[in-house]
Structures are given as structure tokens and as C-alpha cells.
C-alpha positions as CSV (number, residue, x, y, z in Angstrom):
1,X,0.0,0.0,0.0
2,X,1.4,3.4,-1.1
3,X,2.2,5.7,1.9
4,X,0.1,9.0,1.9
5,X,2.2,11.8,2.3
6,X,0.2,15.0,3.7
7,X,-0.2,18.4,2.2
8,X,2.3,19.8,4.6
9,X,5.2,18.1,6.3
10,X,5.2,19.5,9.5
11,X,8.0,19.6,12.1
12,X,7.4,20.9,15.7
13,X,8.9,23.7,17.6
14,X,10.9,21.3,19.4
15,X,12.3,20.1,16.2
16,X,13.4,23.6,15.0
17,X,17.2,23.5,14.1
18,X,19.7,24.6,16.8
19,X,22.4,24.7,14.4
20,X,23.2,26.3,11.1
21,X,25.1,24.0,8.4
22,X,28.5,25.4,7.1
23,X,28.7,23.8,3.7
24,X,32.3,24.9,3.2
25,X,33.4,22.7,6.1
26,X,32.9,19.6,4.1
27,X,34.1,20.9,0.8
28,X,37.4,19.5,-0.2
29,X,37.9,22.1,-3.0
30,X,37.2,25.3,-0.8
31,X,36.1,28.7,-2.3
32,X,39.2,30.8,-2.8
33,X,39.7,33.4,-0.1
34,X,38.7,37.0,-0.3
35,X,41.7,39.4,-1.2
36,X,42.4,42.8,0.3
37,X,41.8,45.3,-2.7
38,X,45.2,47.1,-1.8
39,X,47.4,44.2,-0.8
40,X,45.8,41.5,-2.7
41,X,46.6,39.2,0.2
42,X,43.8,37.0,1.9
43,X,41.8,39.4,4.1
44,X,41.9,39.2,8.0
45,X,39.5,39.8,10.7
46,X,41.1,43.0,11.2
47,X,40.6,44.1,7.6
48,X,36.9,43.4,8.1
49,X,36.2,45.0,11.4
50,X,35.5,48.4,10.1
51,X,32.4,47.3,8.0
52,X,30.9,44.1,9.6
53,X,30.0,42.8,13.0
54,X,32.5,40.8,14.9
55,X,30.4,37.4,14.8
56,X,29.7,37.8,11.1
57,X,33.4,38.2,10.3
58,X,34.1,35.0,12.4
59,X,31.6,33.2,10.5
60,X,32.6,34.6,7.2
61,X,36.2,33.3,7.6
62,X,35.3,29.8,9.2
63,X,35.8,27.0,7.0
64,X,36.1,24.2,9.5
65,X,33.2,24.3,11.9
66,X,30.2,22.2,10.2
67,X,27.4,22.8,12.6
68,X,27.3,26.4,14.0
69,X,25.1,26.7,17.1
70,X,22.4,29.4,16.8
71,X,22.4,31.6,19.8
72,X,19.2,31.5,22.0
73,X,18.3,35.3,21.3
74,X,18.0,34.5,17.5
75,X,16.2,31.0,18.1
76,X,13.5,33.0,20.0
77,X,13.1,35.3,17.1
78,X,12.8,32.5,14.9
79,X,10.1,30.9,16.5
80,X,7.8,33.6,15.8
81,X,7.6,32.5,12.1
82,X,9.5,29.1,11.9
83,X,9.6,26.4,11.1
84,X,8.4,27.6,7.6
85,X,6.0,25.3,5.7
86,X,7.3,22.5,3.4
87,X,4.2,21.9,1.1
88,X,3.4,19.0,-1.1
89,X,2.0,20.6,-4.5
90,X,-0.5,18.0,-5.2
91,X,-2.6,20.4,-7.1
92,X,0.2,21.4,-9.2
93,X,1.2,17.8,-9.9
94,X,-2.4,17.0,-11.0
95,X,-2.7,19.8,-13.2
96,X,0.6,19.1,-15.0
97,X,-0.4,15.1,-15.1
98,X,3.1,14.3,-14.0
99,X,4.3,11.2,-12.0
100,X,6.9,13.5,-10.2
101,X,6.3,14.6,-6.4
102,X,6.6,18.4,-6.2
103,X,7.4,20.2,-2.7
104,X,8.1,23.8,-2.0
105,X,9.5,25.4,1.0
106,X,7.5,28.5,1.4
107,X,9.5,31.2,3.1
108,X,7.1,34.0,2.6
109,X,4.8,33.8,5.6
110,X,6.5,36.5,7.6
111,X,5.8,40.2,7.0
112,X,8.8,41.0,5.1
113,X,7.4,38.3,2.6
114,X,10.5,36.3,2.2
115,X,13.5,34.3,3.4
116,X,15.5,37.3,3.9
117,X,14.4,37.6,7.7
118,X,16.4,34.4,8.6
119,X,19.8,36.5,8.2
120,X,18.4,39.9,9.0
121,X,17.6,38.6,12.6
122,X,21.0,37.0,13.0
123,X,22.9,40.1,11.9
124,X,20.9,42.5,13.9
125,X,21.3,40.4,16.8
126,X,25.0,40.4,16.5
127,X,25.1,44.2,16.0
128,X,23.2,44.6,19.2
129,X,25.5,42.4,20.8
130,X,28.5,44.4,19.7
131,X,26.8,47.7,21.3
132,X,26.2,49.3,18.0
133,X,23.3,51.8,17.5
134,X,22.8,51.9,13.6
135,X,23.1,49.7,10.6
136,X,23.1,50.4,6.9
137,X,22.3,48.2,4.0
138,X,21.2,47.8,0.3
139,X,18.2,46.1,-1.0
140,X,17.1,45.0,-4.5
141,X,13.5,43.9,-4.7
142,X,13.0,45.3,-1.1
143,X,12.5,41.8,0.6
144,X,16.0,42.3,2.3
145,X,15.5,45.9,3.3
146,X,11.8,45.0,4.5
147,X,13.5,42.1,6.9
148,X,16.1,44.4,8.2
149,X,13.6,47.0,9.0
150,X,11.7,44.4,11.0
151,X,14.7,43.1,12.7
152,X,16.1,46.6,13.6
153,X,12.7,47.5,15.2
154,X,12.8,44.4,17.1
155,X,16.3,44.7,18.4
156,X,16.2,48.7,18.7
157,X,18.8,49.9,16.1
158,X,18.4,52.4,13.6
159,X,18.5,51.5,9.8
160,X,19.4,53.3,6.6
161,X,18.5,51.3,3.3
162,X,19.8,52.2,-0.1
163,X,17.2,50.7,-2.5
164,X,18.2,50.2,-6.3
165,X,16.4,53.2,-8.0
166,X,14.5,51.2,-10.4
167,X,13.1,48.6,-7.7
168,X,12.0,51.9,-5.5
169,X,10.1,53.3,-8.4
170,X,8.5,49.8,-9.2
171,X,7.8,49.1,-5.5
172,X,6.7,52.1,-3.5
173,X,4.9,50.1,-1.1
174,X,8.2,48.4,0.0
175,X,9.3,51.9,1.0
176,X,6.0,52.4,3.1
177,X,6.6,49.0,4.8
178,X,10.2,49.9,5.7
179,X,9.4,53.4,6.8
180,X,6.4,51.8,9.0
181,X,9.3,49.7,10.7
182,X,11.2,53.0,11.3
183,X,13.8,52.6,8.5
184,X,15.1,55.5,6.5
185,X,15.0,54.6,2.6
186,X,17.1,56.3,0.0
187,X,17.0,55.5,-3.8
188,X,20.2,54.5,-5.1
189,X,22.4,55.9,-6.6
190,X,21.9,59.0,-4.6
191,X,23.7,62.4,-3.9
192,X,24.0,61.6,-0.3
193,X,27.5,59.8,-0.7
194,X,30.6,60.3,-2.6
195,X,30.0,56.9,-4.3
196,X,26.6,57.8,-5.4
197,X,27.6,61.2,-6.9
198,X,30.3,59.5,-8.7
199,X,28.1,57.0,-10.4
200,X,25.7,59.7,-11.3
201,X,28.2,62.0,-12.9
202,X,29.2,58.8,-15.0
203,X,25.8,57.6,-15.8
204,X,23.0,60.2,-14.9
205,X,20.2,58.3,-16.2
206,X,21.2,54.9,-14.4
207,X,18.6,52.8,-13.0
208,X,20.9,51.6,-10.5
209,X,22.2,48.2,-9.4
210,X,22.9,46.4,-6.2
211,X,26.4,47.0,-6.7
212,X,25.6,50.8,-6.6
213,X,23.5,50.3,-3.5
214,X,26.3,48.3,-1.8
215,X,28.8,51.2,-2.5
216,X,26.7,53.7,-0.9
217,X,25.7,51.6,2.0
218,X,29.4,50.8,3.0
219,X,30.3,54.3,2.7
220,X,27.8,55.4,5.1
221,X,28.6,52.7,7.6
222,X,32.3,53.5,7.8
223,X,31.6,57.3,8.1
224,X,29.0,56.9,10.9
225,X,29.9,56.2,14.6
226,X,28.7,52.9,16.1
227,X,27.5,51.7,12.8
228,X,28.2,48.7,10.5
229,X,27.0,47.5,7.1
230,X,24.9,44.3,6.7
231,X,24.5,42.4,3.5
232,X,21.7,40.3,2.4
233,X,23.2,37.8,0.1
234,X,26.5,36.9,-1.6
235,X,28.7,36.5,1.5
236,X,29.3,33.1,3.2
237,X,28.0,34.3,6.6
238,X,24.6,35.0,4.8
239,X,24.5,31.6,3.3
240,X,25.3,30.2,6.8
241,X,22.2,31.7,8.5
242,X,19.9,30.8,5.4
243,X,21.1,27.3,5.9
244,X,18.0,26.9,8.6
245,X,16.0,26.6,5.2
246,X,17.7,23.4,4.0
247,X,18.2,22.0,7.5
248,X,14.4,22.2,8.2
249,X,13.5,20.6,4.8
250,X,16.1,17.7,5.7
251,X,14.5,17.2,8.9
252,X,11.1,16.9,7.7
253,X,12.0,14.8,4.6
254,X,13.9,12.4,7.0
255,X,10.8,12.3,9.3
256,X,8.6,11.4,6.4
257,X,11.1,9.1,4.6
258,X,11.6,11.1,1.6
259,X,14.8,11.9,-0.4
260,X,14.7,14.6,-3.1
261,X,16.1,13.8,-6.6
262,X,16.2,17.2,-7.9
263,X,16.4,20.7,-5.9
264,X,15.9,24.0,-7.6
265,X,16.4,27.5,-6.5
266,X,16.7,30.8,-8.0
267,X,20.0,32.6,-8.1
268,X,20.8,36.2,-7.8
269,X,23.7,36.8,-5.1
270,X,23.1,33.1,-3.8
271,X,21.5,33.5,-0.3
272,X,18.4,31.4,-0.7
273,X,19.9,28.6,-3.1
274,X,22.7,28.3,-0.8
275,X,20.6,27.9,2.3
276,X,18.3,25.5,0.6
277,X,20.8,23.2,-0.7
278,X,23.2,23.1,2.2
279,X,22.6,19.8,4.0
280,X,21.8,18.0,0.7
281,X,24.9,19.3,-1.0
282,X,27.0,18.3,2.0
283,X,25.5,14.8,1.7
284,X,26.4,14.8,-2.2
285,X,29.9,15.9,-1.3
286,X,30.3,13.1,1.2
287,X,29.2,10.5,-1.3
288,X,25.9,10.0,0.3
289,X,23.6,11.4,-2.3
290,X,23.5,12.1,-6.1
291,X,21.0,14.7,-5.8
292,X,20.7,17.0,-9.0
293,X,20.9,20.8,-7.9
294,X,19.7,23.3,-10.4
295,X,20.3,27.2,-10.1
296,X,18.0,29.4,-12.1
297,X,19.0,32.9,-13.0
298,X,17.3,35.6,-15.1
299,X,18.6,35.6,-18.7
300,X,19.2,39.4,-18.2
301,X,21.5,39.0,-15.4
302,X,23.4,35.6,-16.2
303,X,26.4,35.4,-14.0
304,X,26.6,31.6,-13.8
305,X,25.8,30.7,-17.4
306,X,27.7,33.6,-19.3
307,X,29.7,35.2,-16.5
308,X,33.5,34.7,-16.1
309,X,35.1,32.8,-13.0
310,X,37.4,35.4,-11.8
311,X,38.3,37.7,-8.8
312,X,36.0,40.7,-8.8
313,X,34.6,43.5,-6.5
314,X,31.4,43.2,-4.9
315,X,30.2,46.8,-5.5
316,X,30.3,49.1,-8.5
317,X,32.6,51.7,-6.7
318,X,35.1,48.8,-6.2
319,X,35.6,49.4,-2.4
320,X,34.9,45.8,-1.3
321,X,37.6,42.8,-1.0
322,X,38.0,40.9,-4.1
323,X,35.9,37.8,-4.3
324,X,36.5,34.7,-6.7
325,X,33.1,34.3,-8.2
326,X,31.2,33.8,-11.3
327,X,30.7,37.5,-12.4
328,X,29.8,39.7,-15.3
329,X,31.9,42.5,-13.9
330,X,31.1,45.1,-11.1
331,X,30.6,47.6,-13.9
332,X,27.7,45.6,-15.4
333,X,24.4,47.5,-15.0
334,X,21.4,44.8,-15.4
335,X,18.4,46.0,-17.4
336,X,15.4,47.0,-15.4
337,X,14.2,43.5,-14.7
338,X,11.5,42.9,-12.5
339,X,13.2,40.2,-10.4
340,X,15.2,42.9,-8.6
341,X,16.5,40.5,-5.9
342,X,18.3,38.8,-8.7
343,X,19.8,42.0,-10.4
344,X,23.4,41.5,-9.1
345,X,26.5,41.2,-11.2
346,X,28.2,38.2,-9.1
347,X,27.6,35.0,-7.3
348,X,28.6,33.8,-3.8
349,X,32.1,32.3,-3.8
350,X,31.0,29.0,-2.3
351,X,28.3,28.3,-5.0
352,X,30.6,29.6,-7.8
353,X,33.2,26.9,-6.6
354,X,30.7,24.2,-6.5
355,X,29.3,25.2,-10.0
356,X,32.9,25.4,-11.2
357,X,33.5,21.8,-10.2
358,X,30.4,20.8,-11.9
359,X,28.5,19.7,-8.5
360,X,25.5,21.8,-9.6
361,X,23.7,22.9,-12.8
362,X,22.6,26.3,-13.8
363,X,20.0,27.5,-16.3
364,X,18.6,31.0,-17.5
365,X,14.9,31.9,-17.8
366,X,13.4,34.9,-19.8
367,X,11.1,37.2,-17.9
368,X,7.8,36.6,-19.7
369,X,8.4,32.7,-19.3
370,X,9.0,33.2,-15.6
371,X,5.6,35.2,-15.3
372,X,3.9,32.5,-17.3
373,X,4.9,30.0,-14.6
374,X,4.1,32.4,-11.8
375,X,0.5,32.8,-13.1
376,X,0.0,29.0,-13.5
377,X,1.3,28.4,-10.0
378,X,-0.9,31.2,-8.4
379,X,-4.0,29.9,-10.0
380,X,-3.4,26.1,-9.1
381,X,-1.7,26.5,-5.6
382,X,-3.4,29.8,-4.6
383,X,-0.1,31.6,-3.6
384,X,1.0,34.7,-5.5
385,X,4.9,34.2,-5.9
386,X,7.5,36.8,-6.2
387,X,9.2,37.0,-9.5
388,X,12.5,36.0,-8.0
389,X,10.9,32.6,-6.8
390,X,9.2,32.1,-10.0
391,X,12.6,31.3,-11.9
392,X,12.6,28.2,-9.6
393,X,8.8,27.5,-10.2
394,X,9.5,27.6,-14.1
395,X,12.2,25.1,-14.0
396,X,10.4,22.8,-11.4
397,X,7.6,22.7,-13.8
398,X,9.9,22.0,-16.7
399,X,11.5,19.1,-14.6
400,X,8.0,17.7,-13.7
401,X,6.9,17.7,-17.4
402,X,10.1,15.9,-18.3
403,X,9.0,13.4,-15.7
404,X,5.6,13.1,-17.4
405,X,7.5,12.6,-21.0
406,X,9.9,9.8,-19.5
407,X,7.5,8.3,-17.1
408,X,9.9,8.7,-14.5
409,X,8.7,9.3,-10.8
410,X,11.2,11.9,-9.3
411,X,11.0,13.9,-6.1
412,X,11.3,17.6,-6.9
413,X,12.0,20.3,-4.0
414,X,12.1,24.1,-5.0
415,X,12.4,27.2,-2.8
416,X,9.3,29.4,-2.7
417,X,11.6,32.3,-1.3
418,X,8.9,34.7,-1.1
419,X,5.3,36.2,-2.0
420,X,4.5,38.6,-4.8
421,X,2.1,41.0,-3.1
422,X,4.4,44.0,-3.4
423,X,5.2,43.2,-7.2
424,X,1.9,44.0,-8.5
425,X,3.0,46.6,-11.0
426,X,4.9,43.9,-12.7
427,X,1.9,41.6,-12.8
428,X,0.0,44.3,-14.2
429,X,2.5,44.8,-17.0
430,X,2.3,41.1,-17.6
431,X,-1.3,41.0,-17.8
432,X,-1.3,44.1,-20.1
433,X,1.1,42.4,-22.4
434,X,3.5,45.4,-22.2
435,X,6.3,43.3,-20.3
436,X,9.4,43.0,-22.5
437,X,12.4,40.6,-22.2
438,X,15.8,41.6,-22.4
439,X,18.9,39.2,-23.2
440,X,22.1,41.1,-23.1
441,X,24.4,40.9,-26.2
442,X,28.0,39.5,-25.9
443,X,28.8,43.2,-26.6
444,X,27.0,44.4,-23.5
445,X,28.6,41.7,-21.3
446,X,32.2,42.7,-22.7
447,X,31.7,46.2,-21.1
448,X,31.0,44.5,-17.9
449,X,34.0,42.3,-18.1
450,X,36.1,45.2,-19.0
451,X,35.6,46.2,-15.3
452,X,37.2,43.1,-14.0
453,X,40.6,43.7,-12.1
454,X,43.8,42.2,-13.3
455,X,43.9,39.4,-10.4
456,X,44.5,35.8,-11.0
């Protein structure tokens, strides 16, 4: 008799993970070290001290501790919205007439609407622990900025958010949400920082980018007493905090006797993808699994599939340490794509190394195809997904239809990283058939590659 799997794979509050999973600890071929932009030597904790919180620096440089304890103060915060639902997509399976089993981890059940709160809570907790009074950050789609506004309100810190200009224009209600929680929001690039002024002088009509916003937020942090900068993706300590997503999935799957064959996540800077796959990739590296992992990125910002594996700056003003990653160059300004959270020129160093070592795949999706999948999912499963998440949905549907073609019964897991209720202008464009697709030419990409530093 076939075992019935419930619609939701529950784990209790008592089963909530007490440790984050540090994927680098089980990697034989570890990511290359970050380099100091002046000396080109591996960065030290002292080099990073002016920018980041102390515990985040330790976590960023830690490549040996596999299971990192989650402090009690962060666990208490997590209990307000975790464990997040792991849902069997029975309705989607039926509509696709596929033999595949499809599951999604729904990270959009908190007010910020996304997975970003997992790291926002951790970084703000550590800032409070360090005696800081304010933080700065950047945000693309607004999910990270919203999460940081919530966390800073809870822990009692001031927050300044530099939001990519095109996203700020497309999503005015994100600004309202952040300000409701007490944050100050500045569209980027702006004339409030030297980095912003310099970018505007060179590109007065720019729509901005995450790289621009990072430059401004870092400058503001280093010039403000008792202030540090926090980042919502790309760096390894962010992936560490997000690993609670994958660890929860692993606990639930083990509880119900399920093993995923395919894991799919959208990819911008890498935070949700790295968090979702962490314990599963760990098993793959240890020879305990042959799970297929697929990263899905927008065709307009294809760092994995068309980028170069090279050392690059994390920001447009070229002030950050150099990171070995798949990148289109810090000078690349993506088009005004609606998946604002994926509009970043590079990719996390750990994920870049895993991709380079052919331990995971990457695919691109054009914007209208992504929204086709988003609408289908919304109508069938009843949740309006964020544009970012919809990249993963698109490929999950593709894989399920491939199972239908071959008759294979595979178990698919994808990350539903957030909800799309602040993205209605994008859905309005899609419905009005005024949405356009942009795939950069080789010439456009070469302009970004020209900004790469001459470092091997």
C-alpha cells in the first residue's frame, strides 16, 4: 500500500534546528579566499572590522565548523515564524499530469514576505551584541530591506536602506513598509554619498544596481559612529544563516522518509539557493547522495551561465574585498528586470566553486516565461509568488513535465523564497502584455568584463 504524504510536512517547534550548516566545512575544494583590494593578500578579521559585526566576520572566515550553534536570542526570534511550511504541491502535480512529486519550502509567511528575515535577525542580533546603534544596507527587490527594518525595530537599532532606484520606483509600497518599521530609505544611486555622486556623474540616467547600492551603504557605515554594514546575500555568513531553510527541509524529509532527486532554487547573489541546498549538497560531497541541484537565474543577469570565474569587486565603486566568483563584472548594470532581488553582477564564492566543479547546474529563464509560470502556480496552488521565486517555479514545472514525458517518478524540491504582493506593477505589465524581455548581447557583457581587476 502506498504511503500517503500529507499536504504539509510538519516539524514541531521542538524540532526546530539549533545549528546552522556550514557547507564549506565539508568541501574538499574550498572557495578561494577574499583578497584585500590594496595588498591582494587574503583578508583578515582586522581588515573587515570597520565594516561588519564581529561574529559575522568570524563566521565569514570559518571553513571548519560544520554545525554552528544558533544563539538563543536568534532562536527566540525565529520561533515567531519558523518552522516555515514545507508543502506537497498536489494540485500542481495533478494539473501537470506528472508522476513527479513536487514540494516547495514556503519562506514568505512573515511580514517581510521572504526568506531574508533569517539572516536579518542574525546580523541585527550580533550588531546589538556589539553595542552598535545603527546599521546600513542595500536592497534590490525590497525583501532584504523589509526584513532588516523588521529586525532593527525588534532589536532597537536605527537603519538606513539604499534601495536600487528602479526597484524603488516599481515598488513604492516596499518603501512604505520599511518606513512603517522605522527605517530610512534612499533610492540608489543618490547624492548623499561620494560613491553615489560619482556614479551619477558617469551615468546620470542609470536605473541603479545592487552594486551601486552596496557602495553607498558601505560608505555610510564607515563614516558613521557605532554603525556597521549588513549584506543580504553573496557573502558566506549570509548563506550560513539561510541554511536553516535546508536543515528544516532535511529534518522534515527524514521524518517522512523522503529523499529529493532534484533541488531547484533561484539565483541572484546566492543566499536562498545556498541555504536551501546546504545539507543536501553536504551529503552529495560526502558521497551519500547524487541529488541534482539546479540554479535558475534571469537571462538578463546571467552570472553563472555567461559570466567569468574570476576575482571581482562586490560593488560598483570597487571598494569591497575581491571575491573569486562567477561574475559579469562590477561595472555591469543589469536592465530594469522585475526580479530585482536577482539583479546582481556576481555570485557567492561557495556556490561559484561548486558550479565550477560541476556539482550543480545552472539555467536561465526569460522574464515573460517566468511570469507564465508564476501565474500558473498562483492559479493552481493559490499563492502569488515573487518574481524571484518564479524562476525556480518555471524550472520545477519543466522538470515535472520531463518526468511526464519519460514516465519517471522523481521527487522535486524548490524554494518559494517569497510572495509577490508587493510586485503588482510587474503583474500588471504582464497582464497588459507590455512586459518585455531583454537578453544582453555579447557586446554588453564585454563592457562589464572590462571592469574586472587584473588579478589571477
